[in-house]
ROMAR-582741 format. One record per residue: x, y, z of N, C-alpha, C in turn; residue in one letter; residue number from 0. Coordinates in nm, 4 decimals. Example, Ala and Ser with C-alpha at 12.3 -4.5 7.8 and 13.67 -1.06 7.14 Angstrom:
BEGIN
<n.X=1.3190; n.Y=-0.5690; n.Z=0.7800; ca.X=1.2300; ca.Y=-0.4500; ca.Z=0.7800; c.X=1.3200; c.Y=-0.3300; c.Z=0.7800; res=a; n=0>
<n.X=1.2850; n.Y=-0.2250; n.Z=0.7080; ca.X=1.3670; ca.Y=-0.1060; ca.Z=0.7140; c.X=1.2900; c.Y=0.0030; c.Z=0.7870; res=s; n=1>
***
This chain:
BEGIN
<n.X=-0.9132; n.Y=2.5897; n.Z=-3.0351; ca.X=-0.7969; ca.Y=2.6065; ca.Z=-2.8700; c.X=-0.8703; c.Y=2.6114; c.Z=-2.7582; res=m; n=0>
<n.X=-0.9643; n.Y=2.6954; n.Z=-2.7989; ca.X=-1.0675; ca.Y=2.7939; ca.Z=-2.6942; c.X=-1.1132; c.Y=2.7031; c.Z=-2.6208; res=a; n=1>
<n.X=-1.2272; n.Y=2.6096; n.Z=-2.6956; ca.X=-1.2593; ca.Y=2.4990; ca.Z=-2.6329; c.X=-1.2317; c.Y=2.3973; c.Z=-2.6143; res=i; n=2>
<n.X=-1.1078; n.Y=2.3124; n.Z=-2.6205; ca.X=-0.9967; ca.Y=2.2731; ca.Z=-2.5541; c.X=-0.9615; c.Y=2.2873; c.Z=-2.4059; res=f; n=3>
<n.X=-0.9153; n.Y=2.4597; n.Z=-2.3971; ca.X=-0.9331; ca.Y=2.5128; ca.Z=-2.2915; c.X=-1.0728; c.Y=2.4854; c.Z=-2.1708; res=l; n=4>
<n.X=-1.1458; n.Y=2.5462; n.Z=-2.2605; ca.X=-1.2807; ca.Y=2.5623; ca.Z=-2.1704; c.X=-1.2866; c.Y=2.3826; c.Z=-2.0949; res=k; n=5>
<n.X=-1.2764; n.Y=2.2788; n.Z=-2.2104; ca.X=-1.2523; ca.Y=2.1376; ca.Z=-2.1377; c.X=-1.1665; c.Y=2.1521; c.Z=-2.0333; res=v; n=6>
<n.X=-1.0446; n.Y=2.1793; n.Z=-2.0558; ca.X=-0.9996; ca.Y=2.1642; ca.Z=-1.9481; c.X=-0.9928; c.Y=2.1944; c.Z=-1.8565; res=l; n=7>
<n.X=-1.0547; n.Y=2.2992; n.Z=-1.8723; ca.X=-1.1174; ca.Y=2.4302; ca.Z=-1.7442; c.X=-1.2389; c.Y=2.3048; c.Z=-1.5949; res=l; n=8>
<n.X=-1.3054; n.Y=2.2895; n.Z=-1.7616; ca.X=-1.4313; ca.Y=2.2531; ca.Z=-1.6808; c.X=-1.3775; c.Y=2.0469; c.Z=-1.5820; res=i; n=9>
<n.X=-1.3022; n.Y=2.0151; n.Z=-1.6359; ca.X=-1.2076; ca.Y=1.8689; ca.Z=-1.5795; c.X=-1.1458; c.Y=1.9307; c.Z=-1.4862; res=l; n=10>
<n.X=-1.0754; n.Y=2.0321; n.Z=-1.4814; ca.X=-0.9659; ca.Y=2.1098; ca.Z=-1.3367; c.X=-1.0740; c.Y=2.1003; c.Z=-1.1935; res=a; n=11>
<n.X=-1.1744; n.Y=2.1560; n.Z=-1.2686; ca.X=-1.3081; ca.Y=2.1866; ca.Z=-1.1433; c.X=-1.4083; c.Y=2.1038; c.Z=-1.1133; res=i; n=12>
<n.X=-1.3754; n.Y=1.9750; n.Z=-1.1898; ca.X=-1.4975; ca.Y=1.8601; ca.Z=-1.1798; c.X=-1.3682; c.Y=1.8266; c.Z=-1.0235; res=i; n=13>
<n.X=-1.2524; n.Y=1.8013; n.Z=-1.1053; ca.X=-1.0929; ca.Y=1.6843; ca.Z=-1.0215; c.X=-1.0577; c.Y=1.7438; c.Z=-0.9077; res=f; n=14>
<n.X=-1.0562; n.Y=1.9120; n.Z=-0.8564; ca.X=-1.0842; ca.Y=1.9614; ca.Z=-0.7422; c.X=-1.2060; c.Y=1.9459; c.Z=-0.6446; res=v; n=15>
<n.X=-1.3801; n.Y=1.9124; n.Z=-0.7843; ca.X=-1.4634; ca.Y=1.9363; ca.Z=-0.6787; c.X=-1.4493; c.Y=1.8107; c.Z=-0.5874; res=v; n=16>
<n.X=-1.4328; n.Y=1.6908; n.Z=-0.6948; ca.X=-1.4332; ca.Y=1.5582; ca.Z=-0.6270; c.X=-1.2699; c.Y=1.4918; c.Z=-0.5450; res=l; n=17>
<n.X=-1.1975; n.Y=1.6496; n.Z=-0.5316; ca.X=-1.1346; ca.Y=1.6098; ca.Z=-0.4237; c.X=-1.1565; c.Y=1.6578; c.Z=-0.2755; res=f; n=18>
<n.X=-1.2307; n.Y=1.7847; n.Z=-0.3407; ca.X=-1.2017; ca.Y=1.7705; ca.Z=-0.2028; c.X=-1.3452; c.Y=1.7112; c.Z=-0.1170; res=v; n=19>
<n.X=-1.4289; n.Y=1.6936; n.Z=-0.2139; ca.X=-1.5028; ca.Y=1.6239; ca.Z=-0.1084; c.X=-1.5127; c.Y=1.4986; c.Z=-0.0634; res=l; n=20>
<n.X=-1.3981; n.Y=1.3875; n.Z=-0.1539; ca.X=-1.3758; ca.Y=1.2810; ca.Z=-0.1258; c.X=-1.2629; c.Y=1.2975; c.Z=0.0918; res=s; n=21>
<n.X=-1.1926; n.Y=1.4414; n.Z=-0.0017; ca.X=-1.1387; ca.Y=1.5306; ca.Z=0.1929; c.X=-1.2371; c.Y=1.4792; c.Z=0.2944; res=l; n=22>
<n.X=-1.3288; n.Y=1.5917; n.Z=0.2663; ca.X=-1.4859; ca.Y=1.5692; ca.Z=0.3662; c.X=-1.5369; c.Y=1.4280; c.Z=0.4661; res=i; n=23>
<n.X=-1.5126; n.Y=1.3419; n.Z=0.3397; ca.X=-1.5651; ca.Y=1.2753; ca.Z=0.3879; c.X=-1.4729; c.Y=1.2112; c.Z=0.4308; res=v; n=24>
<n.X=-1.3682; n.Y=1.1456; n.Z=0.4499; ca.X=-1.2343; ca.Y=1.1452; ca.Z=0.5342; c.X=-1.2119; c.Y=1.1978; c.Z=0.6655; res=y; n=25>
<n.X=-1.2208; n.Y=1.3097; n.Z=0.6901; ca.X=-1.1853; ca.Y=1.4272; ca.Z=0.7147; c.X=-1.3082; c.Y=1.3638; c.Z=0.9130; res=f; n=26>
<n.X=-1.4597; n.Y=1.3714; n.Z=0.8303; ca.X=-1.5651; ca.Y=1.3463; ca.Z=0.8752; c.X=-1.6118; c.Y=1.1502; c.Z=0.8991; res=f; n=27>
<n.X=-1.4693; n.Y=1.0744; n.Z=0.8502; ca.X=-1.5333; ca.Y=0.9443; ca.Z=0.8532; c.X=-1.6919; c.Y=0.9279; c.Z=0.8304; res=n; n=28>
<n.X=-1.7305; n.Y=1.0157; n.Z=0.6908; ca.X=-1.8465; ca.Y=0.9644; ca.Z=0.6579; c.X=-1.9073; c.Y=0.8487; c.Z=0.6234; res=l; n=29>
<n.X=-1.8018; n.Y=0.8162; n.Z=0.6084; ca.X=-1.8555; ca.Y=0.6832; ca.Z=0.5615; c.X=-1.8937; c.Y=0.5153; c.Z=0.6346; res=d; n=30>
<n.X=-1.7973; n.Y=0.5413; n.Z=0.7489; ca.X=-1.8404; ca.Y=0.4620; ca.Z=0.8150; c.X=-1.9323; c.Y=0.4728; c.Z=0.8658; res=m; n=31>
<n.X=-1.9490; n.Y=0.6071; n.Z=0.8920; ca.X=-2.1309; ca.Y=0.6808; ca.Z=0.9849; c.X=-2.2267; c.Y=0.6031; c.Z=0.9172; res=k; n=32>
<n.X=-2.2408; n.Y=0.5959; n.Z=0.8076; ca.X=-2.2347; ca.Y=0.5843; ca.Z=0.6629; c.X=-2.3157; c.Y=0.4278; c.Z=0.6657; res=l; n=33>
<n.X=-2.1309; n.Y=0.3715; n.Z=0.6736; ca.X=-2.2514; ca.Y=0.1997; ca.Z=0.7104; c.X=-2.2989; c.Y=0.1704; c.Z=0.8568; res=t; n=34>
<n.X=-2.2616; n.Y=0.2163; n.Z=0.9900; ca.X=-2.2917; ca.Y=0.1968; ca.Z=1.0760; c.X=-2.4858; c.Y=0.2718; c.Z=1.1185; res=s; n=35>
<n.X=-2.4808; n.Y=0.3195; n.Z=1.0128; ca.X=-2.6468; ca.Y=0.4009; ca.Z=0.9764; c.X=-2.7058; c.Y=0.2246; c.Z=0.8524; res=a; n=36>
<n.X=-2.7100; n.Y=0.2124; n.Z=0.8055; ca.X=-2.7450; ca.Y=0.1149; ca.Z=0.7410; c.X=-2.7706; c.Y=-0.0361; c.Z=0.7868; res=l; n=37>
<n.X=-2.6617; n.Y=-0.1195; n.Z=0.9111; ca.X=-2.5810; ca.Y=-0.2281; ca.Z=0.9646; c.X=-2.6906; c.Y=-0.2854; c.Z=1.0252; res=q; n=38>
<n.X=-2.8217; n.Y=-0.2428; n.Z=1.0824; ca.X=-2.9609; ca.Y=-0.2652; ca.Z=1.0532; c.X=-2.9583; c.Y=-0.2796; c.Z=1.0003; res=p; n=39>
<n.X=-3.0390; n.Y=-0.2161; n.Z=0.8772; ca.X=-3.0826; ca.Y=-0.3047; ca.Z=0.7823; c.X=-3.0743; c.Y=-0.4427; c.Z=0.6808; res=l; n=40>
<n.X=-2.8641; n.Y=-0.3777; n.Z=0.6865; ca.X=-2.7984; ca.Y=-0.5034; ca.Z=0.6125; c.X=-2.7842; c.Y=-0.6479; c.Z=0.6574; res=l; n=41>
<n.X=-2.8009; n.Y=-0.6339; n.Z=0.7903; ca.X=-2.8747; ca.Y=-0.7518; ca.Z=0.8885; c.X=-2.9849; c.Y=-0.8201; c.Z=0.8469; res=m; n=42>
<n.X=-3.0636; n.Y=-0.6709; n.Z=0.8723; ca.X=-3.2057; ca.Y=-0.8195; ca.Z=0.8372; c.X=-3.2302; c.Y=-0.8418; c.Z=0.7494; res=k; n=43>
<n.X=-3.1575; n.Y=-0.8159; n.Z=0.6140; ca.X=-3.1960; ca.Y=-0.8857; ca.Z=0.5587; c.X=-3.0758; c.Y=-1.0237; c.Z=0.5354; res=v; n=44>
<n.X=-2.9437; n.Y=-1.0459; n.Z=0.5752; ca.X=-2.9076; ca.Y=-1.1332; ca.Z=0.6392; c.X=-2.9596; c.Y=-1.2555; c.Z=0.6916; res=y; n=45>
<n.X=-2.9870; n.Y=-1.1865; n.Z=0.8045; ca.X=-3.0360; ca.Y=-1.2739; ca.Z=0.9147; c.X=-3.1046; c.Y=-1.4190; c.Z=0.8222; res=d; n=46>
<n.X=-3.2232; n.Y=-1.3215; n.Z=0.7113; ca.X=-3.3778; ca.Y=-1.3651; ca.Z=0.6334; c.X=-3.3233; c.Y=-1.5020; c.Z=0.5342; res=k; n=47>
<n.X=-3.1816; n.Y=-1.3971; n.Z=0.4980; ca.X=-3.0958; ca.Y=-1.5523; ca.Z=0.4215; c.X=-3.1285; c.Y=-1.7000; c.Z=0.4454; res=r; n=48>
<n.X=-3.1568; n.Y=-1.7899; n.Z=0.3386; ca.X=-3.2190; ca.Y=-1.9764; ca.Z=0.3719; c.X=-3.0618; c.Y=-1.9656; c.Z=0.4015; res=k; n=49>
<n.X=-2.9807; n.Y=-2.1067; n.Z=0.5131; ca.X=-2.8595; ca.Y=-2.0846; ca.Z=0.4866; c.X=-2.8586; c.Y=-2.2567; c.Z=0.4021; res=r; n=50>
<n.X=-2.7236; n.Y=-2.2977; n.Z=0.4113; ca.X=-2.7128; ca.Y=-2.4795; ca.Z=0.4012; c.X=-2.5666; c.Y=-2.5044; c.Z=0.5028; res=d; n=51>
<n.X=-2.6687; n.Y=-2.5521; n.Z=0.6708; ca.X=-2.6150; ca.Y=-2.5363; ca.Z=0.7890; c.X=-2.4286; c.Y=-2.6894; c.Z=0.7724; res=r; n=52>
<n.X=-2.4405; n.Y=-2.7055; n.Z=0.6434; ca.X=-2.3289; ca.Y=-2.8777; ca.Z=0.6262; c.X=-2.2331; c.Y=-2.7700; c.Z=0.6588; res=k; n=53>
<n.X=-2.1068; n.Y=-2.8098; n.Z=0.7132; ca.X=-2.0085; ca.Y=-2.8012; ca.Z=0.7725; c.X=-1.9580; c.Y=-2.9018; c.Z=0.7100; res=v; n=54>
***
């Protein structure tokens, strides 16, 4: 029974940490900041791609 409680406690701690991290990302809008930082690199890859221009 003690092992079950330890596992449950560890899972609860992991859940709380992930929840707090998601709130930090949401509050500071970090996902969009990362996206805007990566946009120039992604545009270089996208612009080099060969396209079939038939419409």
